[in-house]
C-alpha positions as CSV (number, residue, x, y, z in Angstrom):
1,X,1.9,11.0,-14.9
2,X,1.1,10.1,-11.3
3,X,3.6,8.3,-9.1
4,X,2.9,4.6,-8.6
5,X,3.2,2.9,-5.3
6,X,2.5,-0.5,-3.8
7,X,2.4,-2.1,-0.4
8,X,3.4,-5.4,1.2
9,X,1.4,-6.5,4.2
10,X,3.2,-8.8,6.7
11,X,0.6,-11.5,7.5
12,X,2.3,-12.3,10.8
13,X,1.5,-8.8,12.2
14,X,-1.7,-7.8,10.4
15,X,-4.8,-8.3,12.5
16,X,-7.4,-7.0,10.1
17,X,-8.3,-3.9,12.0
18,X,-9.1,-2.0,8.8
19,X,-7.5,1.3,10.0
20,X,-5.4,1.3,6.8
21,X,-8.5,0.7,4.7
22,X,-10.3,3.6,6.2
23,X,-7.3,5.9,6.0
24,X,-6.4,5.3,2.4
25,X,-7.1,8.4,0.3
26,X,-7.0,6.5,-2.9
27,X,-9.5,3.8,-1.7
28,X,-7.4,1.0,-3.0
29,X,-7.2,-1.2,0.1
30,X,-9.6,-3.8,1.5
31,X,-9.5,-6.9,3.6
32,X,-8.7,-10.1,1.7
33,X,-11.8,-12.2,2.7
34,X,-10.4,-15.2,0.8
35,X,-7.3,-15.5,3.0
36,X,-6.5,-15.8,6.7
37,X,-3.3,-14.9,8.5
38,X,-1.7,-17.5,10.8
39,X,-3.5,-15.8,13.7
40,X,-6.9,-16.2,11.9
41,X,-7.5,-12.6,10.6
42,X,-8.3,-11.4,7.1
43,X,-5.3,-9.3,6.0
44,X,-5.3,-6.0,4.2
45,X,-4.4,-6.0,0.5
46,X,-4.3,-3.7,-2.5
47,X,-7.5,-4.4,-4.5
48,X,-7.0,-2.1,-7.5
49,X,-4.3,0.0,-9.1
50,X,-4.0,3.6,-8.0
51,X,-1.7,3.4,-5.0
52,X,0.5,6.5,-4.9
53,X,2.8,5.3,-2.1
54,X,1.6,8.1,0.2
55,X,2.5,6.0,3.3
56,X,-0.7,6.9,5.3
57,X,-1.7,3.2,5.6
58,X,1.7,2.4,7.2
59,X,1.5,5.4,9.5
60,X,-1.9,4.4,10.9
61,X,-1.1,0.7,11.2
62,X,-0.8,0.0,15.0
63,X,1.2,-3.2,14.3
64,X,3.7,-1.9,11.7
65,X,2.5,-4.6,9.3
66,X,2.6,-2.5,6.2
67,X,5.7,-1.6,4.1
68,X,5.1,1.0,1.4
69,X,7.1,1.2,-1.8
70,X,7.1,4.1,-4.2
71,X,8.3,4.3,-7.8
72,X,11.1,6.9,-8.2
73,X,10.3,10.0,-10.2
74,X,12.2,10.1,-13.5
75,X,13.6,13.5,-14.4
76,X,12.7,14.7,-17.9
77,X,15.7,14.3,-20.1
78,X,16.1,16.7,-22.9
79,X,18.1,15.7,-25.9
80,X,20.4,18.4,-27.2
81,X,21.4,18.1,-30.9
82,X,24.8,19.6,-31.5
């Protein structure tokens, strides 16, 4: 089962440069053309499921507008019957 991740974009910092969109290996980011930031830019958003929390988008963001979250892996638990 693949790891699930998600992002939060701070609209005060995102300037819609699309560097994160181009860098995303899962192709799950796009600019939100229905919304404008306080500075008048279209912010980046997750457009579909499939984010793995790889953090590449946050690394390439020149304004540190992206926070990445990643679901913790669960260890396989084996029940032992005594």
